[in-house]
Each structure stands twice: as structure tokens, then as C-alpha cells.
BAFIVEX-466686 format. One record per residue (C-alpha): x, y, z; residue in three letters. Coordinates in steps of 0.1 Angstrom, whole numbers, padded with zeros to 4 digits, always signed. Each point is the difference from the previous one (the first is absolute). Layout:
XYZALA/...
//
This chain:
+0058+0033-0129MET/+0033+0012-0014ASN/+0013-0035-0014GLN/+0018+0002-0033ARG/+0021-0031-0017SER/+0015-0008-0032ARG/+0007-0032-0018ILE/+0035-0005-0013VAL/+0005-0011-0035ALA/+0015-0033+0008GLY/-0029-0016+0023ALA/-0029+0004-0026THR/+0004-0039-0009PHE/-0001-0009+0037SER/-0027+0023+0005ALA/-0020-0013-0030LEU/+0009-0035+0015LEU/-0015+0010+0035VAL/-0030+0007-0015GLY/-0008-0028-0018SER/+0008-0023+0034LEU/-0031+0021+0016ILE/-0025-0001-0026ARG/-0033-0002+0017PRO/-0015-0038+0006THR/-0035-0001-0002GLN/-0019-0005+0032ARG/-0038-0012+0005VAL/-0017+0014+0028ALA/-0013-0022+0028ALA/-0038-0005+0004ALA/+0005+0008+0037SER/+0018+0032-0007GLU/-0025+0035+0004PRO/-0018+0007-0032VAL/+0020+0031+0002LEU/+0034-0017-0004MET/-0017-0023-0025GLN/-0008+0027-0020THR/+0031+0020+0004MET/+0019-0034-0010GLN/-0020-0008-0028SER/+0005+0037-0019GLU/+0036-0002+0008LEU/+0004-0028-0019GLN/-0022+0012-0029ARG/+0022+0033+0000ALA/+0029-0019-0004MET/-0009-0016-0028THR/-0017+0024-0019SER/+0025+0030+0004LEU/+0025+0010-0023GLY/+0018-0022-0023SER/+0031-0023+0007SER/+0017+0011-0035SER/+0036+0018+0012GLU/-0005+0026-0024ASP/-0036+0007+0011SER/-0012+0039+0011SER/-0021-0018+0024GLN/+0020-0025+0020PRO/-0018-0026+0023LYS/+0004+0009+0039PRO/+0025-0018+0015TYR/-0017+0005+0035PHE/-0034+0009+0010LEU/-0018+0001+0037SER/-0033+0008+0014TYR/-0005+0012+0039SER/-0029+0008+0015VAL/-0007+0014+0032ALA/-0036-0009+0011ASP/-0005+0024+0032THR/-0029+0004+0026GLU/+0006+0032+0019SER/-0014+0022+0028VAL/+0012+0034+0011SER/-0016+0023+0023MET/+0011+0029+0019SER/-0011+0023+0029ALA/+0010+0037+0014GLU/-0012+0014+0031TYR/-0027-0024+0005GLY/-0019-0004-0033ALA/+0006-0021-0029ILE/+0017+0014-0032THR/-0001-0028-0022SER/-0012-0032-0001SER/+0005-0022-0033ASN/+0000-0038-0009GLN/+0013-0009-0034SER/+0009-0031-0022HIS/+0024+0001-0030SER/+0018-0022-0022ARG/+0032+0016-0021THR/+0018-0017-0021ALA/+0039+0006-0011ASP/+0013-0010-0037ILE/+0037-0008-0004GLN/+0014-0002-0036ILE/+0035-0006-0010ARG/+0012+0001-0035LEU/+0033-0007-0010GLY/+0022-0021+0017THR/+0008-0002+0038PRO/+0031+0017-0007ALA/-0015+0028-0020LEU/-0037+0008+0002ASP/-0028+0028+0000ASN/+0009+0007+0034THR/+0036+0012-0001HIS/+0014+0028+0017GLY/-0027+0029+0003ASP/-0026-0018-0014HIS/-0005-0028+0025ARG/-0039+0012+0009THR/-0006-0007-0039SER/-0007-0036+0009ALA/-0030+0005+0021LEU/-0034+0009-0005THR/-0026+0000+0027THR/-0041-0007-0006MET/-0028-0006+0027PRO/-0019-0033-0003LEU/-0037-0009+0005PRO/-0005-0007+0037LEU/-0020-0033-0010THR/+0012-0033-0011ASP/-0012+0007-0036ASP/+0024-0020-0022ARG/-0010+0022-0032ALA/+0002+0033+0014ALA/+0035-0008+0020ILE/+0016-0013-0029ALA/-0010+0028-0024ARG/+0016+0026+0026SER/+0029-0018-0001LEU/+0003+0000-0036TRP/-0007+0032-0007TYR/+0027+0011+0024ALA/+0026-0026-0015THR/-0004+0014-0030ASN/+0003+0032+0012ARG/+0032-0007+0017GLY/+0016-0017-0030TYR/-0007+0032-0019GLY/+0019+0017+0024LYS/+0029-0022+0007ALA/+0006-0003-0039LEU/+0002+0036-0001ASP/+0028+0000+0028SER/+0018-0028-0015LEU/+0007+0020-0031LEU/+0012+0030+0023LYS/+0026-0022+0021VAL/+0012-0015-0034LYS/+0006+0035-0015THR/+0014+0011+0031GLU/+0027-0026+0003GLN/+0012+0012-0034GLN/+0006+0032+0010VAL/+0011+0002+0037ARG/+0037-0006+0022ALA/+0003-0037+0013LYS/-0016-0004+0031GLU/+0019-0008+0034GLU/-0021-0027+0007ASP/-0011-0026-0029VAL/-0019-0021+0019SER/-0035-0015-0015ALA/-0031+0014+0003ASP/-0019-0029+0017PHE/+0011-0032+0020SER/-0006-0033-0009THR/-0020-0015+0030GLU/-0014-0035+0008ALA/-0040-0004-0005ALA/-0019+0004+0035LYS/-0034-0017+0007SER/-0018+0004+0033GLU/-0037+0010+0006ILE/-0008+0005+0034LEU/-0035+0008+0011PRO/-0013+0033-0007PRO/-0005+0024+0027ALA/-0028-0002+0018PRO/-0029+0026-0006GLN/+0005+0035+0022LEU/-0029-0001+0025THR/-0004+0030+0026LEU/-0026+0012+0024ASP/+0000+0038-0016LYS/-0021+0013+0025ALA/+0024-0012+0026VAL/+0031+0013-0020TRP/-0014+0032-0003GLU/-0008+0005+0036GLN/+0033-0008+0006ARG/+0013+0024-0022LEU/-0021+0029+0011ARG/+0007-0007+0041ASP/+0036-0001-0011LEU/+0003+0033-0018SER/-0024+0019+0021ALA/+0033-0001+0030HIS/+0013+0028-0022PHE/-0029+0019+0010GLN/+0018+0009+0034GLN/+0030+0013-0017TYR/-0010+0032-0015PRO/+0036+0007-0018ASP/-0003-0031-0021ILE/-0015+0014-0030PHE/-0001-0032-0020TYR/-0005-0035+0009ASN/-0009-0035-0018THR/-0010-0034+0012VAL/+0002-0022-0033ALA/-0007-0036-0002LEU/+0011-0020-0031ASP/-0003-0036-0006ALA/+0003-0021-0031GLU/-0004-0037-0009SER/+0019-0003-0032GLU/+0008-0033-0023THR/+0027+0004-0023ASP/+0001-0022-0033TYR/+0028+0000-0024PHE/+0007-0023-0028VAL/+0029+0002-0027SER/+0012-0013-0036SER/+0026-0018+0021GLU/-0027-0024+0017SER/+0002+0019+0033THR/-0039+0003+0019HIS/-0002+0009+0031VAL/-0029+0017+0024ALA/+0011+0011+0035THR/-0025+0015+0028PRO/+0006+0030+0015ASN/-0022+0018+0031HIS/+0009+0031+0018VAL/-0012+0026+0024ALA/+0015+0029+0008ARG/-0014+0028+0023LEU/+0017+0034+0000VAL/+0001+0032+0023ILE/+0012+0033-0011VAL/+0000+0031+0017ALA/+0012+0036-0010ARG/+0007+0033+0014THR/+0018+0034-0004ARG/+0027+0015+0026ALA/-0006+0040+0004ALA/+0032+0006-0023ASP/-0021-0015-0030GLY/+0020-0038+0001MET/-0024-0027-0007ASP/+0000-0032+0022LEU/-0012-0035-0004PHE/-0001-0032+0017ARG/-0013-0034-0014ALA/-0005-0036+0013GLU/-0007-0030-0022THR/-0012-0032+0011PHE/-0002-0031-0027GLU/-0009-0034+0004ALA/-0011-0031-0020ASP/-0036+0006+0007LYS/-0023+0025+0015LEU/-0006-0022+0036SER/+0034+0002+0002SER/+0006+0036+0002LEU/+0009+0017+0037PRO/-0036+0005+0021ASP/-0016+0034+0005GLN/+0019+0008+0033LYS/+0034-0008-0013THR/-0011+0024-0030LEU/-0012+0026+0022ALA/+0033-0003+0025THR/+0022+0006-0035LYS/-0021+0027-0012LEU/+0001+0020+0033GLU/+0036+0000+0002ALA/+0003+0010-0036MET/-0024+0031+0006ALA/+0022+0012+0032LYS/+0033-0005-0016ASN/-0013+0020-0029LEU/-0015+0027+0027GLU/+0040-0002+0014ALA/+0014+0000-0032LEU/-0019+0033-0009ARG/+0022+0020+0027VAL/+0031-0018-0002ALA/+0032+0018-0010PRO/+0012-0003-0037ILE/+0035-0016-0001THR/+0027+0015-0016GLU/+0024-0021-0028PRO/+0019-0029+0017PHE/+0027-0020-0008ASN/+0007-0026+0027GLY/-0011-0034+0018PRO/-0035-0013+0000ALA/-0021-0031+0010ILE/-0026-0007-0031LEU/-0029-0023+0020SER/-0009-0034-0013GLY/-0026+0016-0022ARG/+0019+0028-0014ALA/+0030-0021-0005ALA/-0023-0022-0020ALA/-0012+0030-0022VAL/+0038+0011-0004PHE/+0011-0034-0013PHE/-0030-0003-0022HIS/+0006+0035-0021GLU/+0041+0005+0006VAL/+0012-0039-0007LEU/-0034-0018-0016GLY/-0007+0019-0028HIS/+0034+0004-0010ARG/+0003-0042-0002LEU/-0028-0002-0019GLU/+0010-0019-0035GLY/-0009+0027-0028GLN/+0020+0026+0021ARG/+0033-0018-0011GLN/-0002+0004-0039ARG/-0008+0030-0022GLY/+0014+0034-0010ASP/-0020+0017+0024GLU/+0006-0016+0034GLU/+0024+0007+0025GLY/+0009-0036+0009GLN/+0011+0006+0035THR/+0010-0037+0008PHE/+0001-0015-0037THR/+0035-0007+0000LYS/+0000-0010+0039LEU/-0011-0032+0000VAL/+0024-0022+0023GLY/+0013+0031+0018LYS/-0010+0015+0035PRO/-0028+0026-0002ILE/-0014-0002+0035LEU/+0021-0007+0033PRO/+0009-0034+0002THR/-0028-0006+0028PHE/-0028+0008-0021LEU/-0017-0022-0023SER/-0030+0003-0024VAL/-0027-0020-0014ALA/-0032+0004-0022ASP/-0025-0029+0009ASP/-0035+0004-0014PRO/-0008-0036+0011THR/-0007+0014+0037LEU/-0034+0012+0007ALA/+0008+0007+0033ASP/+0029+0014+0024PHE/-0005-0013+0037HIS/-0036+0006-0007GLY/-0003+0030-0019ILE/-0013-0001-0032SER/+0024+0007-0031LEU/-0014+0019-0028SER/+0030-0008-0025GLY/-0014-0037+0001HIS/-0008-0021-0034TYR/+0001-0036-0012ASN/+0008+0012-0033TYR/+0012+0030-0017ASP/-0016+0016-0029ASP/+0021-0015-0027GLU/-0012-0034+0015GLY/+0029-0009+0016GLN/-0003-0013+0040PRO/+0012+0024+0024ALA/+0036-0010+0014ARG/+0023+0012+0032ARG/+0028+0019-0017VAL/+0029+0006+0022ASP/+0013+0032-0014LEU/+0029+0013+0024VAL/+0014-0030+0023ARG/+0024+0015+0027ASP/+0003+0032-0014GLY/+0009-0013-0036VAL/-0021+0003-0029LEU/-0015-0029-0015GLU/-0027+0008-0027THR/-0031+0018-0009PHE/-0031-0003-0006LEU/-0011-0012-0031MET/-0031-0002-0023SER/+0002-0015-0036ARG/+0023+0029-0013LEU/+0036-0012+0005PRO/+0030+0021+0009VAL/+0035-0009-0004ALA/+0010-0031+0023SER/-0035-0010+0007PHE/-0021-0012-0030SER/-0027-0016+0017THR/-0032+0012+0026SER/-0001-0003+0038ASN/-0035+0001+0006GLY/+0002+0036+0004HIS/-0016+0015-0034GLY/-0029+0024+0018ARG/-0028+0024-0016ALA/-0028+0017+0006GLN/-0029-0009-0025THR/+0003+0021-0030GLY/+0038+0003+0003ARG/+0030-0025-0013MET/+0015-0022+0027PRO/+0036+0010+0008THR/+0022-0010+0030GLY/-0016+0012+0032ARG/+0002-0005+0037GLN/-0022-0023+0020GLY/+0006-0005+0037ASN/+0036+0015+0004LEU/+0017-0012+0033ILE/+0030+0011+0018VAL/+0015-0018+0026THR/+0032+0007+0022SER/+0026-0020+0018SER/+0012+0032+0020LYS/-0034+0003+0022SER/-0001+0018+0033VAL/-0035+0010+0021THR/-0016+0029-0003ASP/+0014+0016+0033ALA/+0039-0006-0013GLN/-0007+0007-0033LEU/-0012+0039+0012ARG/+0029+0002+0023GLN/+0025-0009-0030MET/-0018+0031-0014LEU/+0008+0022+0025ILE/+0035-0017+0002ASP/+0004+0008-0037GLU/-0015+0038+0002ALA/+0026+0010+0029LYS/+0029-0015-0023LYS/-0009+0019-0028GLN/-0006+0035+0023GLY/-0039-0002-0008LYS/-0024+0011+0026PRO/-0025-0020-0011TYR/-0004-0030-0022GLY/-0036-0007-0018LEU/-0025-0031+0004TYR/-0023-0004-0026PHE/-0033-0018+0009GLU/-0020+0000-0033ASP/+0005+0006-0035ILE/-0029+0009-0022SER/+0018-0007-0038SER/+0029+0008-0018GLY/+0014+0000-0037PHE/+0029-0013-0015ALA/+0019+0019-0033VAL/+0017-0030-0021THR/+0003+0018-0035THR/+0033+0012-0012ARG/-0010+0036-0006ARG/-0009+0005+0036SER/+0022-0004+0029PRO/+0000-0037+0017GLN/-0019+0013+0029ALA/-0028-0007+0020PHE/-0025+0020+0027GLN/-0022-0014+0023VAL/-0027+0018+0019ILE/+0003-0008+0040PRO/-0037+0006+0018LEU/+0014-0002+0039VAL/+0034+0012+0009VAL/+0016+0007+0033TYR/+0034+0015+0012ARG/+0019-0026+0022VAL/+0020+0026+0022PHE/+0031-0009+0013VAL/-0001+0018+0034ASP/-0030-0022+0009GLY/-0026+0024-0009ARG/-0034-0013-0007PRO/-0004-0007-0037ASP/-0015+0025-0017GLU/-0023-0004-0032LEU/+0007+0021-0031VAL/-0016+0002-0033ARG/+0009+0013-0036GLY/+0027-0027-0007VAL/+0010-0017-0034SER/+0026-0028+0001ILE/+0020+0005-0032VAL/+0032-0017-0011GLY/+0020-0024-0028THR/-0008-0036+0007PRO/+0035-0016+0003GLN/+0012+0025+0022ALA/-0033-0002+0024ALA/+0001-0038+0000LEU/+0034-0003+0009ASN/-0005+0025+0032SER/-0023-0026+0018ILE/+0021-0011+0033LEU/-0024-0024+0014ALA/-0039-0011+0007THR/-0022-0009+0024SER/-0011-0040+0009ASP/-0036+0005-0015LYS/-0017+0009-0034GLN/-0026+0019-0007ASP/-0026+0000-0031VAL/-0009+0023-0026PHE/-0024-0006-0025ASN/-0009+0027-0025GLY/-0009+0006-0038ILE/+0029+0008-0025CYS/-0001+0018-0028GLY/+0025-0007-0028ALA/+0000-0002-0039GLU/-0021-0033+0001SER/-0027+0015+0022GLY/-0012+0003+0037SER/+0004-0036+0014ILE/+0000-0011+0038PRO/+0034-0007+0017VAL/+0017-0005+0033SER/+0029+0006+0018ALA/+0013-0013+0032VAL/+0031+0011+0022ALA/+0017+0004+0033PRO/+0006+0035+0013ALA/+0030+0013-0011MET/+0029+0025+0011LEU/+0020+0022-0025VAL/+0029+0021+0004SER/-0014+0027-0023ALA/-0031+0007-0014ILE/-0002+0034-0018GLU/-0037+0018+0003THR/-0013+0031-0015GLN/-0030+0023+0004ARG/-0032-0007-0015GLN/-0022+0022-0018ALA/-0014+0028+0024GLN/-0033+0003-0018GLY/-0021+0036-0001THR/-0032-0006+0008ALA/-0012+0011+0035ARG/-0020-0027+0019PRO/-0040+0002+0001PRO/-0008+0038+0007ILE/-0034-0008+0018ILE/-0003-0029+0024PRO/-0021-0032-0014PRO/-0035-0003+0010PRO/-0010-0014+0036ASP/-0006-0038-0006PRO/-0026+0001+0028THR/-0017+0031-0015ALA/-0024-0020-0023SER/-0009-0026+0030THR/-0010+0023+0021THR/-0021+0019-0024LYS/-0018-0032-0012GLU/-0002-0010+0039ALA/-0020+0033+0008LYS/
//
């Protein structure tokens, strides 16, 4: 992450005072807690007692903060293509993240570019062997202490030679201890033969489409319990069980342009995934759409009115707004800080509000990927109203403070092996200016006529995107649509087109929203950023924008497959003879 801050000389005394106020308290693990958690707690207390010296001039200071975070995960993954299983695996892992902070909360070894110096990752024994678990934690803690010590020296040296930083916030926030031990996640069980057959049957549908040269139907299921203990006496254990089925297919147009479609189905358990008929219907629709895209015309660059479907608008808000409201992006020499100085000011039309609420497990019966009970710093998940009636109110905060926001709001998230940062969970967009889908479509046509455009665009589905937030690059975004239609003002039927990328700058794009539909759609996905890949959701209504800019996607130069695929019935016929 690009986070840099500096403590001013006058704050040294108060920083030391804060450090003394949050000295670790001793906590004895309860006998009812899992063996893994008991061992984590006892080894943490031993490390806090043994590491470093309390002497002020010591070259090996005692940690002011230490935490152990362990992900105990059972997982199943299998995939199939063209009616055959290509992989089928089941695994169990335990991985510990050890975080060590030296110095004071105001200035510690994680300062600026050294944020990852606090973290050491280590696999743990899979059985509840106290001695073996303690030995692994001991080794990782000692290794992490040495890394933190080296980083603290570098931080102190850098403070003597660099200019004063713009944001002089502390490196770590003070939070109250949390304690909650929820039941562990249920054991992951499935009928392997049944699910493999389901995947085979689904992927076999693609044999009817010779122009689809790649496909996969993949099932991933996890049952995970996350354990967290810290020197602040926080100790939480939370379960998580998720099942995800993904269908992906690719084709290539005659001019070399690669095209793909993807459908993701997510639930809190395997039995809640859609039935086979529903999945097959979605797959067939995807395949037929790809066939149509192969021969669809390439659209020219466009700047005019458009409608984003609910799913498309959800991805749009996640990329264009959500990432720029993550707390750590409001400080540091490298961050563009698009909205940092706009708290209390309008950044959206007044009829729009945006919240992030990871406490929601589902939305109108649809499971939300971004749900969690506690974040990866042991802080309880909570709803955060980011934008209310168009006005920016706050940011998504981890325990890295920024100017005017000194505490976490439960959004410190990370993939195992990465340092937590402020990240999105379930981003929810709501509107007080909504109309029916039919009315929204007519408004699109009216707006295109007003602008003298022969058509507007309708973005039905979007795959992904990326947002540039650093100062060294333009503060821009790009979103990749999968299904786009021209909606003509003269009444002609809508026309499917391809080769479109949405580009622009955030403030201009967000303030061009004119109205929304009266129903919201859900997008579930995996978001990759500096703290790793994490599950997220976004919920939004369809939106009409007065101006959206598109550019042509990369054309590609590879030809479609030269020879046709094998006849899928050939081997069956031969065996029958």
C-alpha cells in the first residue's frame, strides 16, 4: 500500500503516553476454547514477556503490539470442460499471520513504505498438537521480530532526512479489546461423485458450440474458521462457509478479437446453489450470446448517454468510487487522494447514497460475498455510511489512521499472508430518484435525441475493471463490459455490439448520473488489491448517465482455430460398433 506518514516533534510526549495506556494486558485462555486458540494465547503471552527489553535505550525494544491470526480452512475444488473432469482436489490448511509492531502507535516499524514489515506468515500443524503448534508460532514470531527490528531502524533513519509529510497521523489506532468465540465452521462434506457428474453434465453442453474453444465449469467450496488473538486481549473466533460455482466460456471473432462470458453463483452452503436446470439454462444463454457476439459489429468510440444495468452499475461503483474511499488511499506521497479533502461536500447527485455493510449475509435472498463478522484485525464488522444524499461523510477504515479519522470502522481486510488495509465488503448504492426500467429506457432515448446522438448505449453485463489511484498516473478508471447494445432513437431494434471499454475520470463520471431504476441487482466477485484477493459484493440499481466515454478494446491478432473441433459423437459411435 502507498501509505506514508510522519510524527511531528511536538507529538512525541503524547505518543509515548498513548503507548503506555495501551500496554498489553494478560489474559488466560479459557478451557472451553479450542486447543488451537488456547495455544495461540499462551504462546503470545510468552512472546510478549520474553521479547526485547523495556529499557528506553535498548537496541531491542519490546513489542507494543503482537497478534496471531490463523485461518483453519477445509476446501474442495473441482472443474470440468467439454463433459470431462479436469481437476478434483480436497485440502485442509492452517496458516498463521503473525503481526509485530515495535516503537509506538504514533511511529512504528510499519511507517510509510515499510507497512509489510510487521507481518510474518507460517503454516501450522493440522492436528491439535499443542507442542507442535507452539513451536511453529515461536519460530515465526522470532523471525518476525528480527524483520520488525530492522524496519524500525530504517524508519527512524528516514525520519531524519525526509521532508515533513502532509498527513502526520499515527501508524496504528487504539481500539477496545473484543471477545467473541463463535462456533467453528461445520465440517465440509459433499458427495464427490454427484458433484463431479453435475460438472460433467454442465460442461458437456458446450460441445454443441464449435466456435467456443475454451470453457470451464468450476466448483469451489470452503469451510473456514478464523482465529484472532492479540496483546490487547482481543480474542475472536468466527466461522465462514461459502460455495461458489463459476462458468466461463471463450470464443474468438474472425478478426481476432477474443470474447468471453462468465457467470458466478454463490451461496452460504453447497445445498443452496441453484439446481441443475437453472444452471443449464444460464449456460445455454451464455453460449448463445457468445455466438452472437462473434458476428456482432465493433462499436466506434462513443461519448454520450447510456444505461448501466444493476450488475454493471454495481461493478462501476465498486471500481470508480469504492476504491477511492478506502482509508489508506487518503494518505501517503504516492496516492492521488481524489476525495480526501471533500469530506462534508457533495461528490454524487443528491438522490444517491452509498454505504458499505459487511454485516449483511444476503440481499433479498441472494448471498453476499462481502459478508463477515469480524475483520482481519479483530474488529467487529459494521455498517458505514460513506455518502449520504450525495455528501461524502467518511472512509473505509482499518487500524491505519488518516487525518480526521483515527479509529477503525471494521473494514481492515486482507488475504492470508497480506497486511490488512481498508477494503470494501458489501457496497450498497441506494437512490431516491427511481423510475421503472421502461421509463429509464425512454429517458435514455430522450437524452440521446437531446444530444443529437443516433443512439445511446445499454451495458447489460460487466466483467471487471481497474482504478488508478496513484499520483504518478492519471486519476482514471477502465471498466470492461461483456454485453453492450446500441439503443436507437428512431425505433430500430437494439443492436448487439462488441469491443467496448468504459473509460473516464471518477468525479466527471459520477456526477453525470441522471436517474436510476426502482430495483437493485447484486454483483458478487473477488477483488484484488494491495492487501490481496478478497470476496466482495456490490448492490446497485440500473443507472442512466448523461455522458459515458468508451474506447475500443485491443483487437487481437490470433486467428480462430484453423481446423474444426473433433466430432463429440465420434468416439461414442466407434465404441458402439
